[in-house]
C-alpha positions in Angstrom: -14.2 -40.7 0.8 -16.4 -40.5 3.9 -20.1 -41.1 3.8 -21.0 -37.5 4.4 -19.8 -34.4 2.8 -18.3 -32.1 5.4 -18.7 -29.1 3.1 -22.5 -29.5 3.2 -22.5 -28.1 6.7 -22.7 -24.4 7.2 -19.3 -22.7 7.0 -18.6 -20.9 10.4 -16.3 -18.5 8.7 -18.7 -17.5 5.8 -20.6 -14.8 7.8 -17.4 -12.9 8.7 -16.0 -13.3 5.1 -19.4 -12.0 3.8 -19.4 -9.1 6.4 -15.9 -8.0 5.6 -16.7 -8.2 1.7 -19.8 -6.1 2.3 -17.9 -3.5 4.4 -15.2 -3.2 1.7 -17.9 -2.9 -1.1 -19.5 0.0 0.9 -16.0 1.7 1.2 -15.6 1.3 -2.5 -19.0 2.9 -3.0 -17.6 6.0 -1.1 -14.8 6.1 -3.7 -17.1 5.8 -6.6 -19.5 8.5 -5.2 -16.4 10.8 -5.2 -15.7 10.0 -8.8 -12.8 7.6 -8.0 -13.1 4.6 -10.2 -10.8 1.5 -10.1 -9.6 2.0 -6.6 -10.2 -0.8 -4.1 -10.1 -0.4 -0.3 -7.1 -2.7 -0.1 -5.2 -0.1 -2.2 -5.4 2.6 0.4 -2.9 1.2 2.9 0.0 0.9 0.4 -0.8 4.1 -1.5 -0.7 6.1 1.8 2.5 4.4 3.0 4.2 5.1 -0.4 3.2 8.6 -0.2 5.0 8.9 3.1 8.1 6.9 2.4 8.8 7.3 -1.2 9.5 4.3 -3.4 10.0 1.0 -1.8 10.6 -2.5 -3.0 7.7 -5.0 -2.7 9.5 -6.7 0.1 10.1 -3.4 1.9 6.5 -2.4 1.4 5.1 -5.8 2.5 7.2 -5.6 5.7 6.2 -2.0 6.5 2.5 -3.0 6.1 2.9 -6.4 8.0 1.5 -8.1 4.9 2.8 -11.1 3.0 5.1 -10.4 0.0 2.5 -12.5 -2.2 -0.5 -10.4 -1.0 1.4 -7.0 -1.7 2.7 -8.2 -5.1 -0.9 -9.0 -6.1 -2.1 -5.7 -4.9 0.8 -3.9 -6.7 -0.2 -5.6 -10.0 -3.7 -4.5 -9.6 -2.7 -1.0 -8.7 -0.5 -0.8 -11.6 -3.3 -1.8 -14.0 -5.2 1.1 -12.6 -2.4 3.6 -13.2 -1.8 4.2 -9.5 1.9 3.0 -9.2 4.9 2.4 -11.4 7.3 -0.5 -11.0 11.0 0.0 -11.9 14.0 -2.3 -11.6 15.4 -2.3 -8.1 19.0 -2.4 -6.9 19.3 -6.0 -8.2 17.6 -8.1 -11.0 15.2 -9.8 -8.4 13.6 -6.6 -7.0 11.3 -3.9 -8.3 11.0 -0.5 -6.8 7.3 0.7 -6.5 6.4 4.4 -6.6 3.2 6.4 -7.0 2.1 7.8 -10.2 0.6 11.3 -10.5 -2.8 9.7 -10.3 -1.8 7.6 -7.2 -0.4 10.7 -5.6 -3.4 12.8 -6.3 -5.7 10.4 -4.4 -3.7 10.1 -1.2 -5.2 13.2 0.7 -8.8 11.7 0.1 -7.6 8.2 1.1 -6.0 9.4 4.3 -9.3 11.2 5.0 -11.3 8.0 4.3 -8.8 6.0 6.4 -9.4 8.2 9.4 -13.1 8.1 8.8 -13.2 4.4 8.6 -11.2 4.1 11.9 -13.8 6.5 13.5 -16.5 4.2 12.1 -15.0 1.1 13.5 -14.7 2.8 16.9 -18.4 3.7 16.6 -19.4 0.2 15.8 -17.3 -1.2 18.7 -19.2 1.1 21.0 -22.6 -0.1 19.6 -22.2 -3.8 20.0 -22.0 -5.8 23.3 -18.7 -7.5 22.4 -16.5 -5.0 20.5 -14.9 -6.7 17.4 -11.5 -5.2 18.2 -11.6 -6.9 21.7 -12.9 -10.2 20.3 -10.0 -10.2 17.8 -7.5 -9.5 20.4 -9.0 -12.2 22.7 -8.9 -14.7 19.8 -5.2 -13.7 19.2 -4.4 -14.5 22.8 -6.3 -17.7 22.8 -4.3 -18.8 19.7 -1.1 -17.8 21.4 -2.0 -20.2 24.3 -2.8 -22.9 21.9 -2.3 -22.6 18.2 -4.9 -23.1 15.4 -2.7 -25.9 14.1 -2.7 -27.7 17.5 -6.4 -27.2 18.0 -7.0 -28.7 14.5 -4.7 -31.6 15.2 -6.5 -32.3 18.5 -9.8 -32.6 16.6 -8.4 -34.4 13.5 -9.4 -37.9 13.0 -7.7 -39.2 10.0 -9.3 -41.9 7.8 -7.8 -45.4 8.0 -5.3 -46.0 5.2 
């Protein structure tokens, strides 16, 4: 143990995490105001995709959304609890095919409209701020391509003596 607690310092990621959580909470409020209970913003992407593709395995869905298998598996579990999707055995014992329920399918037109409105809102916000978030994210991605996060951490890492 070192003499000072590094977690006592302000977390530079906390403001971004808080902002994203607040934005998701406001999107969820839009759903609730429309009488849509139990639907989280993270459900929109897979629900819309499934409406356009038909049933997919979790692996196929994760790949099509460029998300991890674990993240999509957790999202599917939450969506199944809300009665939005079904899960049936897939072509082999290791896979499950995910499909929309009637409730899930009925929400897709609204979710598509909200998706488009959210994208328009992000564009509006980008135009209002001096450093558009979409540009900053792309610049960060390029910087990390030049030198990875792992390498940057290793360059700063001072390991304690053993």
